[in-house]
C-alpha positions as CSV (number, residue, x, y, z in Angstrom):
1,M,-0.2,0.4,-0.1
2,K,2.9,2.4,1.1
3,T,4.8,1.9,-2.5
4,T,1.3,2.5,-4.5
5,I,1.0,6.1,-2.4
6,Y,4.4,6.7,-3.0
7,T,4.0,6.1,-6.4
8,Y,0.8,8.1,-6.8
9,K,2.4,11.2,-4.8
10,F,5.5,11.0,-7.1
11,I,2.7,11.3,-10.4
12,L,1.1,14.1,-8.5
13,S,5.3,15.7,-8.3
14,I,5.6,15.3,-11.8
15,A,2.4,17.0,-13.1
16,L,3.1,20.0,-10.9
17,L,6.3,20.3,-12.2
18,L,5.0,20.1,-16.1
19,F,2.4,22.4,-14.7
20,I,5.3,25.2,-13.6
21,S,7.1,24.1,-16.5
22,S,4.8,24.9,-19.2
23,C,4.2,28.6,-17.7
24,G,6.2,31.9,-18.4
25,K,6.1,32.7,-15.1
26,D,5.9,31.3,-11.4
27,W,2.0,31.0,-11.2
28,L,2.1,31.7,-7.1
29,D,3.9,34.8,-7.8
30,I,0.6,36.4,-9.2
31,K,-0.8,39.0,-7.9
32,P,-3.5,40.8,-9.3
33,K,-6.0,42.4,-7.7
34,G,-6.2,40.1,-4.9
35,R,-6.9,37.3,-7.1
36,F,-4.7,35.7,-10.3
37,T,-4.9,36.5,-13.7
38,E,-4.8,33.0,-16.7
39,E,-1.9,31.8,-17.0
40,E,-2.2,29.1,-20.1
41,M,-2.7,26.2,-19.5
42,P,-0.4,22.5,-19.6
43,T,-0.9,20.8,-23.2
44,G,-1.9,16.9,-22.2
45,S,-4.6,15.1,-20.7
46,L,-7.0,16.8,-18.6
47,E,-6.0,14.4,-15.5
48,G,-2.7,16.0,-16.0
49,Q,-4.4,19.4,-15.3
50,V,-6.2,17.6,-12.7
51,F,-2.6,16.2,-10.3
52,A,-1.9,20.3,-11.3
53,A,-4.9,21.7,-9.7
54,Y,-4.7,19.0,-6.4
55,A,-1.0,20.3,-6.2
56,G,-3.3,23.9,-4.5
57,L,-3.8,22.1,-1.7
58,R,-0.2,21.8,-0.6
59,S,0.2,25.8,-0.1
60,E,0.8,27.6,2.5
61,G,-2.4,29.1,2.9
62,T,-4.6,25.7,2.2
63,S,-2.4,23.5,4.6
64,G,-0.2,25.3,6.4
65,L,0.2,27.9,9.5
66,P,-3.2,30.2,8.1
67,Y,-5.1,27.0,7.8
68,V,-4.5,26.0,11.6
69,V,-4.5,29.4,12.4
70,L,-7.2,30.3,11.4
71,H,-9.7,26.8,12.2
72,N,-8.2,25.9,14.7
73,I,-6.2,28.2,17.4
74,R,-9.3,30.7,17.6
75,S,-11.3,28.1,19.4
76,D,-11.2,28.1,23.0
77,D,-9.0,24.5,24.2
78,A,-6.3,25.8,21.8
79,S,-3.6,28.6,21.9
80,L,-1.4,30.4,19.8
81,G,2.1,28.6,21.6
82,S,5.2,29.2,19.9
83,N,7.6,31.2,22.0
84,S,7.1,34.6,23.4
85,G,8.3,36.5,20.2
86,D,5.6,34.8,18.3
87,N,2.8,35.3,21.3
88,A,3.5,39.5,21.4
89,A,3.1,39.3,17.9
90,A,0.3,37.2,16.9
91,G,-1.4,36.7,20.6
92,P,-2.9,39.6,20.7
93,I,-4.7,38.7,17.5
94,F,-6.0,34.8,17.6
95,D,-5.5,34.9,21.6
96,E,-7.3,37.7,22.0
97,F,-9.4,38.4,18.7
98,N,-7.7,41.9,17.9
99,Y,-8.5,41.1,14.2
100,P,-6.1,43.6,11.9
101,L,-6.8,44.5,8.6
102,D,-3.2,43.1,7.1
103,Y,-1.7,40.1,8.4
104,W,0.6,37.6,6.6
105,L,-1.4,34.5,7.6
106,V,-4.9,36.1,6.9
107,N,-3.3,37.1,3.3
108,N,-2.0,34.1,2.6
109,Y,-5.0,32.0,3.6
110,W,-7.5,34.5,1.2
111,T,-4.3,33.8,-1.9
112,G,-4.0,30.1,-1.6
113,H,-7.2,29.5,-1.3
114,Y,-8.4,32.0,-4.5
115,N,-5.3,30.1,-5.8
116,L,-7.3,26.3,-5.6
117,I,-10.6,27.8,-7.0
118,N,-8.4,29.3,-9.6
119,L,-7.0,25.9,-10.4
120,A,-10.2,23.9,-10.7
121,N,-11.8,26.8,-12.9
122,N,-9.2,26.2,-15.3
123,V,-9.8,22.6,-15.4
124,L,-13.6,22.7,-15.6
125,A,-13.1,25.5,-18.3
126,T,-11.0,22.4,-20.6
127,A,-13.6,20.0,-19.8
128,D,-16.2,22.9,-21.0
129,S,-14.3,21.9,-24.6
130,I,-14.0,18.2,-24.4
131,D,-17.5,16.7,-26.3
132,N,-19.6,13.4,-24.9
133,P,-17.0,13.1,-22.0
134,T,-16.1,9.9,-21.2
135,E,-16.3,8.4,-17.1
136,G,-12.5,9.2,-16.4
137,T,-13.2,12.8,-17.8
138,L,-16.5,13.4,-15.3
139,A,-14.1,11.7,-12.5
140,N,-11.8,14.5,-13.9
141,I,-14.2,16.9,-13.5
142,G,-15.9,15.8,-10.1
143,E,-12.2,16.0,-8.7
144,V,-12.4,20.2,-9.1
145,K,-15.6,20.7,-8.3
146,F,-15.1,18.9,-5.1
147,L,-11.6,21.3,-4.7
148,R,-13.4,24.0,-5.4
149,A,-16.6,23.8,-2.9
150,W,-13.7,22.4,-0.1
151,A,-12.0,26.2,-0.8
152,Y,-15.5,27.9,-0.9
153,F,-16.6,26.3,2.4
154,N,-13.2,27.3,4.3
155,M,-13.6,31.0,2.9
156,V,-17.1,31.6,3.4
157,R,-16.9,29.8,6.6
158,T,-14.0,32.4,7.9
159,F,-14.4,35.4,5.6
160,G,-18.6,35.9,4.9
161,E,-19.3,37.1,1.8
162,I,-16.9,37.0,-0.9
163,P,-16.2,36.9,-4.6
164,L,-17.6,34.4,-6.5
165,I,-14.9,33.4,-9.1
166,N,-17.3,30.1,-11.2
167,F,-14.6,31.4,-14.2
168,K,-12.0,30.9,-15.8
169,I,-9.9,34.4,-16.0
170,T,-8.7,35.8,-19.1
171,D,-7.5,39.2,-17.4
172,Q,-7.5,41.3,-14.2
173,A,-10.7,43.0,-14.9
174,S,-12.6,39.8,-15.1
175,A,-11.0,38.4,-11.6
176,N,-12.0,42.2,-9.9
177,I,-15.9,41.1,-9.3
178,P,-17.7,42.4,-5.5
179,K,-18.3,40.1,-3.4
180,S,-21.7,38.1,-3.2
181,S,-24.1,37.1,-0.9
182,I,-23.5,33.9,2.4
183,N,-26.5,32.2,0.2
184,D,-24.5,32.0,-3.3
185,I,-21.5,31.0,-2.1
186,Y,-23.2,27.8,-0.6
187,R,-25.3,27.4,-3.9
188,Q,-22.0,27.4,-5.5
189,I,-20.9,24.5,-3.0
190,D,-23.9,22.9,-3.4
191,E,-23.7,22.7,-7.0
192,D,-20.5,21.3,-7.0
193,L,-20.6,18.8,-4.8
194,A,-23.9,17.6,-6.2
195,D,-22.3,16.6,-9.5
196,A,-18.5,15.5,-7.4
197,V,-20.8,12.6,-5.2
198,A,-22.2,12.0,-9.1
199,Y,-19.1,11.8,-10.5
200,L,-16.1,10.4,-8.3
201,P,-15.5,6.5,-8.1
202,E,-15.6,5.6,-4.2
203,T,-12.5,4.2,-4.4
204,W,-9.2,5.0,-6.6
205,P,-7.6,1.2,-5.7
206,S,-4.8,2.7,-8.1
207,H,-4.5,5.7,-6.5
208,P,-5.1,6.0,-2.8
209,G,-5.7,9.8,-1.7
210,R,-7.4,10.6,-4.5
211,I,-10.8,12.1,-3.8
212,T,-13.6,9.8,-3.8
213,R,-17.4,10.3,-3.2
214,G,-16.5,9.3,0.3
215,A,-15.5,12.9,0.6
216,A,-17.5,14.7,-1.2
217,L,-20.6,13.6,0.7
218,A,-18.2,14.0,3.6
219,V,-17.6,17.8,2.5
220,Q,-21.3,18.0,1.5
221,T,-22.5,16.6,5.3
222,K,-20.4,19.4,7.1
223,T,-22.6,21.9,4.7
224,F,-25.3,21.6,5.5
225,M,-24.6,20.9,9.7
226,A,-23.0,24.5,9.3
227,R,-26.4,25.8,8.0
228,K,-28.5,23.4,10.6
229,R,-30.1,21.0,7.8
230,Y,-30.6,18.1,9.7
231,S,-32.1,15.8,7.6
232,E,-30.0,16.6,4.8
233,G,-26.5,16.3,6.5
234,L,-28.0,12.6,7.8
235,A,-29.0,10.9,4.7
236,S,-25.7,12.3,2.9
237,A,-23.6,11.0,6.8
238,M,-25.4,8.0,6.1
239,Q,-24.2,7.3,3.2
240,I,-21.4,7.2,4.1
241,I,-21.5,4.9,6.9
242,N,-23.7,2.6,4.9
243,S,-21.1,2.0,1.8
244,G,-19.0,-0.1,4.5
245,I,-15.4,2.0,2.6
246,Y,-14.7,3.2,6.1
247,D,-14.2,2.2,9.7
248,L,-13.0,2.2,12.6
249,S,-10.9,-0.3,12.8
250,V,-7.7,1.5,13.1
251,P,-6.7,2.1,17.4
252,Y,-6.8,5.7,18.1
253,N,-3.1,5.9,19.3
254,M,-2.4,4.8,15.9
255,I,-4.3,7.3,13.4
256,F,-1.4,9.9,13.2
257,R,1.3,8.2,12.7
258,E,2.9,7.8,9.4
259,E,1.9,4.0,8.5
260,S,-1.8,4.8,8.8
261,E,-1.3,7.3,5.8
262,N,-4.9,6.4,3.9
263,S,-6.5,4.3,6.0
264,K,-9.8,2.7,5.9
265,E,-10.4,5.9,8.9
266,S,-9.3,8.8,6.4
267,I,-12.3,9.9,3.9
268,F,-10.1,12.7,3.0
269,E,-6.3,13.4,3.4
270,I,-3.5,15.8,1.8
271,Q,-0.9,13.9,0.5
272,A,2.6,14.9,1.2
273,L,5.9,13.9,-0.5
274,F,9.1,14.4,1.2
275,D,12.2,11.6,1.0
276,G,15.2,14.7,1.5
277,V,15.5,14.5,-2.6
278,Q,12.3,15.2,-3.6
279,N,10.4,17.9,-1.8
280,F,6.5,18.4,-2.4
281,G,5.8,18.2,1.5
282,V,3.7,20.5,3.3
283,T,4.3,22.7,6.5
284,Y,1.6,21.5,8.2
285,A,3.8,19.6,10.6
286,G,6.5,21.7,11.3
287,R,4.4,24.4,11.8
288,Q,2.8,23.1,14.8
289,G,5.9,21.2,16.1
290,V,7.5,21.7,19.5
291,R,9.3,24.5,19.4
292,G,12.6,23.7,20.9
293,S,16.6,23.0,20.0
294,G,18.7,20.9,18.5
295,A,17.0,17.3,18.0
296,W,13.8,19.0,19.7
297,D,13.9,22.2,17.2
298,L,10.5,19.9,15.9
299,G,8.7,23.6,14.1
300,W,7.3,26.6,14.9
301,G,5.4,26.0,17.7
302,W,1.8,26.9,16.9
303,N,-1.4,25.8,18.0
304,V,-1.2,23.8,21.4
305,P,-3.6,22.5,23.6
306,N,-4.7,24.5,26.2
307,Q,-5.7,22.9,29.7
308,R,-9.6,23.9,29.2
309,L,-9.1,20.1,26.6
310,L,-7.1,18.7,29.1
311,D,-9.5,18.9,31.4
312,A,-11.8,18.1,28.5
313,F,-11.5,14.5,28.3
314,E,-12.8,12.5,31.0
315,T,-10.9,10.1,33.7
316,D,-8.9,7.6,31.8
317,D,-9.6,8.9,28.3
318,P,-6.6,7.2,26.7
319,R,-7.2,9.8,24.0
320,K,-6.0,12.2,26.2
321,D,-2.0,11.1,25.7
322,V,-2.6,10.4,21.9
323,T,-3.6,14.4,21.0
324,V,-1.1,15.9,24.3
325,L,2.4,16.1,23.7
326,Y,4.3,16.5,27.5
327,S,7.0,18.8,27.7
328,G,9.5,16.9,31.2
329,Q,7.7,13.5,29.9
330,R,8.4,10.3,28.1
331,N,6.3,10.2,25.4
332,E,4.9,7.3,23.7
333,P,4.7,5.4,20.8
334,Y,8.3,6.4,20.4
335,G,10.4,6.1,24.5
336,E,11.2,10.0,23.3
337,V,11.5,12.1,26.7
338,L,11.0,15.5,25.8
339,P,13.0,18.4,27.8
340,D,11.6,19.5,30.6
341,N,12.9,24.1,29.7
342,L,10.5,24.4,26.4
343,P,8.9,27.3,26.0
344,R,4.9,25.2,26.6
345,D,4.2,22.9,28.7
346,Y,1.3,21.0,26.0
347,W,2.2,20.4,22.1
348,N,-0.1,18.1,19.4
349,K,0.6,15.6,19.6
350,K,-1.1,14.8,16.9
351,V,1.4,15.8,14.3
352,Y,4.2,13.9,16.1
353,T,6.6,12.3,13.6
354,N,8.2,9.4,13.8
355,P,12.3,10.2,14.6
356,T,12.8,7.2,12.5
357,L,12.0,8.8,9.3
358,R,13.2,12.1,10.7
359,S,16.3,10.5,10.2
360,R,15.8,9.2,7.5
361,Y,14.6,12.5,5.5
362,G,17.5,14.3,7.1
363,S,14.3,16.8,8.0
364,R,13.1,17.8,11.6
365,F,9.6,19.4,10.5
366,G,7.4,16.9,8.8
367,E,7.2,17.2,5.2
368,W,6.4,14.0,4.3
369,F,3.3,14.2,6.9
370,N,0.1,14.4,5.7
371,V,-2.4,16.0,6.8
372,R,-5.7,14.4,7.9
373,I,-8.9,17.1,7.5
374,I,-12.1,14.6,7.7
375,R,-11.9,11.7,9.5
376,Y,-14.9,9.1,9.5
377,A,-15.1,9.6,13.2
378,D,-16.0,13.0,12.5
379,I,-18.1,11.4,10.2
380,V,-19.9,9.1,12.5
381,L,-20.6,12.1,14.8
382,L,-22.3,14.6,12.6
383,A,-24.6,11.5,12.0
384,A,-25.5,11.1,15.4
385,E,-25.9,14.7,16.0
386,A,-27.7,14.8,13.3
387,A,-29.6,12.0,14.6
388,N,-30.7,13.6,17.7
389,E,-31.6,17.2,16.1
390,V,-34.4,15.4,13.6
391,G,-35.3,13.7,16.3
392,G,-38.1,10.8,17.0
393,A,-37.5,7.2,19.0
394,A,-35.3,5.5,16.0
395,N,-33.0,8.3,15.7
396,T,-32.5,8.6,19.2
397,D,-31.6,4.5,19.2
398,L,-29.5,5.4,15.6
399,A,-27.8,8.3,17.6
400,L,-26.6,6.0,20.7
401,D,-25.8,3.8,18.4
402,L,-23.6,5.8,16.2
403,L,-22.1,7.3,19.7
404,E,-21.0,4.4,21.3
405,R,-19.1,3.1,18.0
406,V,-16.8,5.9,18.5
407,R,-16.8,5.4,22.2
408,V,-15.6,1.7,21.5
409,R,-12.5,2.4,19.3
410,A,-11.5,4.8,22.2
411,R,-11.9,2.1,24.9
412,G,-9.6,0.5,23.2
413,G,-11.1,-2.9,24.7
414,N,-11.2,-1.2,28.7
415,T,-14.4,-2.0,29.7
416,T,-14.0,0.3,33.2
417,I,-13.3,3.0,31.6
418,L,-15.8,5.6,29.3
419,P,-19.5,4.5,29.7
420,A,-21.6,4.1,27.1
421,I,-24.5,6.8,27.0
422,S,-28.0,5.3,27.5
423,T,-29.8,9.3,27.8
424,R,-32.6,9.6,25.9
425,D,-33.1,13.2,26.5
426,Q,-33.0,15.1,23.4
427,V,-31.4,18.3,25.6
428,A,-28.3,16.0,27.2
429,L,-27.6,13.0,24.5
430,R,-27.1,16.6,22.3
431,N,-24.6,17.9,25.2
432,A,-22.7,14.3,24.9
433,I,-22.2,14.4,21.3
434,R,-20.8,17.9,22.0
435,H,-18.5,16.8,24.2
436,E,-17.4,13.5,22.2
437,R,-16.9,15.5,18.9
438,Q,-14.2,18.2,21.3
439,V,-12.5,14.9,23.0
440,E,-12.7,12.9,19.5
441,L,-10.9,15.7,17.5
442,G,-9.2,17.8,19.8
443,M,-6.5,19.9,18.4
444,E,-8.3,18.7,14.6
445,N,-9.3,22.2,12.9
446,E,-13.1,21.6,13.9
447,R,-13.4,23.4,17.2
448,F,-14.0,26.4,16.3
449,Y,-16.7,26.3,13.8
450,D,-18.5,23.6,16.0
451,L,-19.0,26.1,18.8
452,I,-20.6,28.4,15.9
453,R,-23.1,26.0,14.4
454,W,-24.0,25.4,17.6
455,D,-24.0,29.1,18.3
456,I,-22.2,28.9,21.5
457,D,-19.4,30.7,20.5
458,V,-19.6,33.9,22.3
459,Q,-20.6,32.0,25.7
460,T,-17.6,29.7,25.4
461,M,-15.6,31.7,24.3
462,R,-16.4,34.0,27.4
463,D,-16.4,31.0,29.6
464,A,-13.0,30.1,28.7
465,G,-11.5,33.8,29.7
466,H,-11.8,35.5,26.1
467,S,-13.9,38.3,27.0
468,N,-12.9,40.1,23.6
469,Y,-14.9,37.6,21.8
470,Q,-18.1,39.0,19.7
471,L,-20.3,37.6,17.1
472,K,-18.3,39.7,14.3
473,H,-15.2,37.4,15.7
474,R,-17.4,34.6,13.6
475,F,-15.9,36.0,10.4
476,F,-12.3,38.0,9.9
477,P,-11.6,40.7,7.9
478,I,-11.0,40.9,4.3
479,P,-7.5,41.4,3.6
480,Q,-6.6,45.1,3.7
481,P,-4.6,44.4,0.0
482,E,-7.2,42.7,-1.2
483,I,-9.4,45.6,-0.6
484,D,-6.3,48.2,-1.6
485,K,-6.2,46.2,-5.4
486,S,-9.5,46.0,-6.2
487,A,-9.9,50.0,-6.6
488,G,-13.6,50.8,-4.7
489,I,-14.6,47.1,-6.2
490,L,-14.3,44.6,-3.2
491,V,-15.4,46.2,-0.1
492,Q,-14.8,45.5,3.8
493,N,-16.6,43.2,6.1
494,P,-19.2,45.7,7.5
495,D,-18.0,45.2,11.5
496,Y,-14.4,46.4,9.8
497,S,-15.3,48.8,7.6
């Protein structure tokens, strides 16, 4: 399996090289009026162009520190971390919610996602010229429609109203358009995901890691749940569960190890390739790795669990020590003892890399480490939540069953811990499912947006000591450089103008 995955990653890397070499200048350096102008797509098969679009997932803005900051550090149970210097500069922004109009991480998030959208649009423009598309061509269309939908889902949750660019850009003026409503953005997401669900295969036997129908259904589920469309969210999630393709058979303490990449637990995972020679890796692990010195300089040290997350775990829940890496203690599975003089007591263990691979690849920063974006347990818990919200005896039974499946795996065979949830009271069961999401998915970029869709973000943040947090902080201001480049076309979000 690993050999096949490695071969697929190599194909993606070659496709990216061909894509870049065919362009007159570096695609990522193009910065017109807030978005991107057209570059001629390379000649060759549509699939080759699709592989090049996948490369947009590996950008700093889509899978590096900007993604982590906006999706997880803003939550109640994580903190910025790093060292005193970074905290002085960025702590007031992401821990205290004093959002600036111009900050490099947020700017990169914006441009990284619009780059991915633009790559998808270019492939779709090419596909539109193909008569009588084959099943393979339709699958390629499904892949890039998924990429566009995922990018827009991130953007609409982060900024609210944004420009809707669903066409190939032919000049700078065509890219410079006003914002669209949140409803219009979601309408485009719904259309793209409906096509992705229809066109994508259930699996890619020769290419693990490519986008599947299950991935499209998973993002579809998340978009429905974000809008409290619980019946549709339940139906979409149950298609994934009933497919039999995914399961909870991977032990919890194995999910985040390199040998478990693209496992039965993984629905959507960004692929990384780095072996010390080829570098098509991602910065996700390195941006969060332990910030020490020498052998313990594993990264920048951003995004650390705080005491609120540690306290959320039930007594003896094994998931706690899979989620948290402790300074000054011996940490499994590798038996490494972290120094006791590190700048933080806790670190994100879900990006903890294998020391053997650090040595083999000549790097401490985990560029080879895949990014788990959507896990099967996430969808199982969303299905449980949706069933409970829809209500009725049968749905309560279903919610309890799905919740118990996750807790059974978490117990790891120890029946004396994590007792089964038996309440049939809707409010009590709702709270139990919400608690399970916090501990099952701790440090996995879900918590902040969960709090928002549950409409408990303001109270939760204030209970956690974030007295500055207000409803407006659900959305970040549009980066000021994008406003400036638009010459008045792009208008700032009302709470920041």
